[in-house]
C-alpha positions in Angstrom: -2.7 18.8 -15.0 -4.4 15.5 -15.4 -8.0 15.0 -16.3 -9.7 12.0 -14.8 -12.8 10.1 -15.9 -14.8 8.0 -13.5 -15.2 4.3 -14.1 -16.5 3.1 -10.7 -17.4 5.0 -7.6 -18.5 3.4 -4.4 -19.5 5.6 -1.5 -20.3 4.3 2.0 -22.8 6.4 4.0 -23.6 5.7 7.7 -26.7 7.7 8.6 -25.2 9.0 11.9 -24.4 5.6 13.4 -21.3 4.3 15.0 -19.6 2.4 12.3 -18.9 -1.3 12.4 -15.8 -2.4 10.8 -13.2 -5.1 10.5 -10.1 -4.3 12.5 -7.1 -6.3 11.2 -4.5 -7.4 13.8 -1.4 -8.7 12.1 1.5 -10.6 13.8 4.7 -9.2 12.4 8.1 -10.7 11.9 9.4 -9.0 15.1 7.0 -11.3 17.1 4.6 -8.6 18.2 0.9 -8.1 17.4 0.3 -4.9 15.6 -1.4 -3.0 17.1 -0.8 -4.7 20.4 -3.7 -2.7 21.9 -6.9 -1.7 20.1 -10.3 -0.3 21.0 -13.3 -1.4 19.1 -17.1 -1.1 19.3 -19.4 -3.9 20.4 -20.3 -6.1 17.5 -17.2 -5.2 15.4 -15.5 -8.0 13.6 -11.9 -8.6 14.7 -9.6 -10.1 12.0 -6.3 -11.8 12.7 -3.8 -12.3 9.9 -0.3 -13.5 9.7 2.5 -11.7 7.8 5.3 -14.1 8.6 6.6 -16.8 11.0 4.5 -19.3 13.0 1.9 -17.7 15.3 -1.5 -18.5 16.8 -4.1 -16.7 18.9 -4.6 -18.0 22.4 -7.2 -16.2 24.4 -6.3 -15.6 28.1 -9.0 -13.5 29.7 -12.2 -11.8 28.8 -15.1 -10.0 30.5 -17.8 -11.8 32.4 -20.1 -13.7 30.0 -17.5 -14.2 27.3 -16.6 -17.9 26.6 -12.9 -18.2 25.9 -12.1 -20.5 22.9 -10.8 -23.8 24.1 -7.8 -24.0 21.8 -5.4 -21.8 19.9 -6.2 -20.9 16.3 -3.2 -21.1 14.0 -2.6 -17.9 12.0 -2.1 -18.2 8.2 -2.7 -16.2 5.1 -6.5 -16.6 5.5 -7.8 -14.3 8.2 -9.4 -15.7 11.4 -12.3 -13.5 12.6 -14.1 -13.0 15.9 -17.1 -10.9 16.7 -16.9 -9.4 20.1 -20.2 -8.2 21.6 -19.5 -8.0 25.4 -18.1 -4.8 26.7 -14.8 -5.1 28.6 -11.1 -6.0 28.2 -9.8 -9.1 26.4 -6.3 -10.3 26.5 -4.5 -12.9 24.3 -1.1 -14.1 23.4 0.6 -16.1 20.7 0.3 -19.8 21.4 3.9 -20.3 20.1 5.7 -17.4 21.7 3.7 -17.0 24.9 4.1 -13.9 27.1 6.6 -12.4 24.7 3.8 -11.8 22.3 0.7 -10.3 24.0 -2.3 -8.3 22.9 -5.2 -6.4 24.5 -8.6 -5.5 23.1 -11.0 -3.1 24.7 -14.6 -3.4 23.6 -16.8 -0.4 24.3 -20.4 0.6 23.4 -19.2 4.0 22.2 -16.1 4.8 20.3 -14.3 8.2 20.7 -15.6 9.1 17.2 -18.9 8.7 15.4 -18.4 8.8 11.7 -21.4 10.2 9.8 -20.0 9.7 6.3 -16.8 8.9 4.4 -16.7 9.3 0.7 -14.4 9.7 -2.3 -15.0 11.4 -5.6 -12.9 12.1 -8.7 -11.0 15.4 -8.9 -9.2 17.1 -11.8 -5.9 16.4 -10.0 -6.7 12.9 -8.7 -9.3 12.2 -6.0 -11.0 14.1 -3.2 -11.7 12.4 0.1 -14.5 13.8 2.3 -15.7 12.7 5.8 -18.0 14.1 8.4 -17.9 13.2 12.1 -21.0 13.4 14.3 -19.0 13.6 17.5 -15.3 13.5 18.6 -14.0 12.7 22.1 -10.3 12.6 23.0 -9.3 12.0 19.4 -5.6 12.9 18.6 -5.6 12.9 14.8 -6.7 11.1 11.6 -4.5 9.2 9.2 -5.7 8.6 5.6 -4.5 5.4 4.1 -4.5 4.3 0.5 -3.9 1.0 -1.4 -4.3 -0.6 -4.8 -4.7 -3.9 -2.9 -7.3 -4.7 -0.2 -4.9 -5.6 2.6 -1.8 -3.5 2.0 -2.5 0.1 3.1 0.0 3.0 3.4 -0.5 6.3 5.1 -0.8 9.2 2.7 -1.8 12.1 5.0 -2.2 13.0 8.7 -5.0 15.4 9.5 -5.5 17.3 12.7 -8.9 17.1 14.4 -11.1 20.0 15.5 -11.2 18.7 19.0 -13.9 17.5 21.4 -17.3 18.1 19.8 -20.8 16.8 19.6 -21.5 18.7 16.4 -20.9 17.6 12.8 -17.4 18.4 11.7 -16.3 18.2 8.0 -12.9 17.2 6.6 -11.5 17.1 3.1 -8.2 15.9 1.5 -7.1 16.0 -2.1 -5.1 13.0 -3.2 -3.1 14.2 -6.2 -1.1 10.9 -6.4 -4.0 8.5 -6.7 -3.3 5.3 -8.6 -4.3 5.1 -12.2 -6.9 2.3 -11.8 -8.3 1.0 -8.5 -7.8 3.0 -5.3 -8.8 1.7 -1.9 -9.1 4.2 1.0 -9.7 3.9 4.7 -9.6 6.4 7.6 -7.6 5.6 10.7 -8.6 7.3 13.9 -5.8 7.6 16.5 -7.0 8.6 20.0 -5.2 10.3 22.8 -4.8 7.0 24.6 -3.0 5.6 21.5 -5.9 3.3 20.7 -7.0 3.2 17.0 -10.0 2.4 14.9 -10.7 2.1 11.2 -13.5 3.2 8.9 -14.9 0.8 6.3 -12.9 0.7 3.1 -14.2 2.8 0.2 -13.0 2.3 -3.4 -12.8 4.3 -6.6 -11.5 3.4 -10.0 -10.2 6.1 -12.2 -8.1 6.4 -15.3 -6.4 9.4 -16.8 -6.8 10.5 -20.4 -3.1 9.8 -20.6 -3.0 6.7 -22.8 -0.4 4.0 -23.4 -0.4 2.3 -26.7 1.6 -0.9 -27.5 2.2 -2.1 -31.0 2.6 -4.4 -32.8 0.8 -6.7 -30.5 1.6 -9.7 -30.8 5.3 -8.9 -31.5 8.3 -11.1 -32.1 11.2 -8.6 -32.2 10.4 -5.0 -31.1 7.5 -3.7 -29.1 6.8 0.1 -29.5 5.2 2.0 -26.6 3.8 5.5 -27.1 2.0 7.6 -24.5 1.0 11.1 -23.6 1.7 12.5 -20.1 1.9 16.2 -19.5 2.7 15.8 -15.8 6.0 13.9 -16.1 9.0 13.3 -18.3 10.6 10.6 -16.2 9.1 7.1 -16.2 9.9 3.5 -15.0 9.0 0.5 -17.2 8.5 -2.9 -15.6 7.8 -6.1 -17.5 6.1 -9.1 -15.7 5.0 -12.5 -16.8 1.6 -14.1 -16.0 2.8 -15.1 -12.6 3.8 -11.5 -11.7 7.5 -12.3 -11.9 9.7 -9.5 -13.2 11.4 -10.6 -16.5 13.3 -7.4 -17.0 15.4 -5.1 -14.9 13.3 -2.0 -14.4 14.0 0.5 -17.3 14.2 4.2 -16.5 12.9 6.3 -19.4 13.6 10.1 -19.6 11.5 11.8 -22.2 13.0 15.0 -23.7 9.5 16.3 -24.4 6.5 16.0 -22.2 4.2 14.7 -25.0 4.1 12.4 -26.8 6.7 9.9 -25.7 8.0 6.8 -27.6 10.1 3.8 -26.4 11.1 0.7 -28.3 11.4 -2.5 -26.2 13.4 -5.4 -27.6 11.3 -8.6 -26.9 13.3 -11.0 -29.1 14.9 -12.6 -26.0 11.5 -13.3 -24.3 9.9 -16.7 -24.5 6.6 -17.0 -26.4 3.7 -16.1 -24.1 1.7 -13.3 -22.5 3.3 -10.4 -20.5 2.4 -7.2 -18.8 4.1 -3.8 -19.3 3.7 -1.4 -16.4 4.6 2.2 -16.9 4.9 4.4 -13.8 5.4 8.2 -14.0 7.3 10.3 -11.4 4.1 10.7 -9.3 3.6 7.0 -8.9 0.7 6.8 -11.4 0.7 3.5 -13.1 -0.6 2.2 -16.4 -0.6 -1.5 -17.2 -1.3 -3.2 -20.5 -0.8 -6.8 -21.7 1.2 -7.8 -24.7 2.0 -11.1 -26.4 5.3 -12.4 -27.7 4.8 -14.8 -30.6 7.4 -16.5 -32.7 
């Protein structure tokens, strides 16, 4: 069992209002917008990003009162955002691939869900997610997503909904595999018509009492690593340079005893400079510490 201490805890609370959030739409390598169809609330910020290839956003149609942009906006690593305030249906395509890459946005004044609160707190086994809905209409399920980076989320749980309701409904989920460090969470709502919406992102930074020590630091020949981890006896060690490039084939470490563990890393072949050692246990919990090789 891991004990966690709280470093930073940010909670977003909504005061019983329809949430307003950024909805990323990413053009994927298979030349489709993902998602190709999305429902958002009036006033939400729509964000287009590019994950590969050459793409652009070319608006085709919009509801009465919406002024279509005159030219296409080329997609790149920096997101292009639009704020849509007029209720109705919008269509767009890729200016490079045309009708083979289409998208639809439905803007409504009321989403199928009203999110009252969404929060995260530390738990003795990781983190605990809590959220309350003020109303639910034709919602299929929730998907909890987690990341240690702002833009790269992965689903960690799928939660069934209570069903159509105009009363407050409470949900909880325990994330026993939270990252050791920064954890970003968002709640994805999937509706019966397959449209989706996202909550704002909440973040918590935690660290376990499991500690990784590196010595001597700086080192010229051998770097010794010691750590305590009662939850695992199998670890993966990665070494990166300042540019994030791996300089060593990942090393699998199997500890005969749970605690403490010791590993000696030969750094005599490394160039002089600063590096990072990342130790990951069998549950995906990472600890990263810098070290210096000096001749």
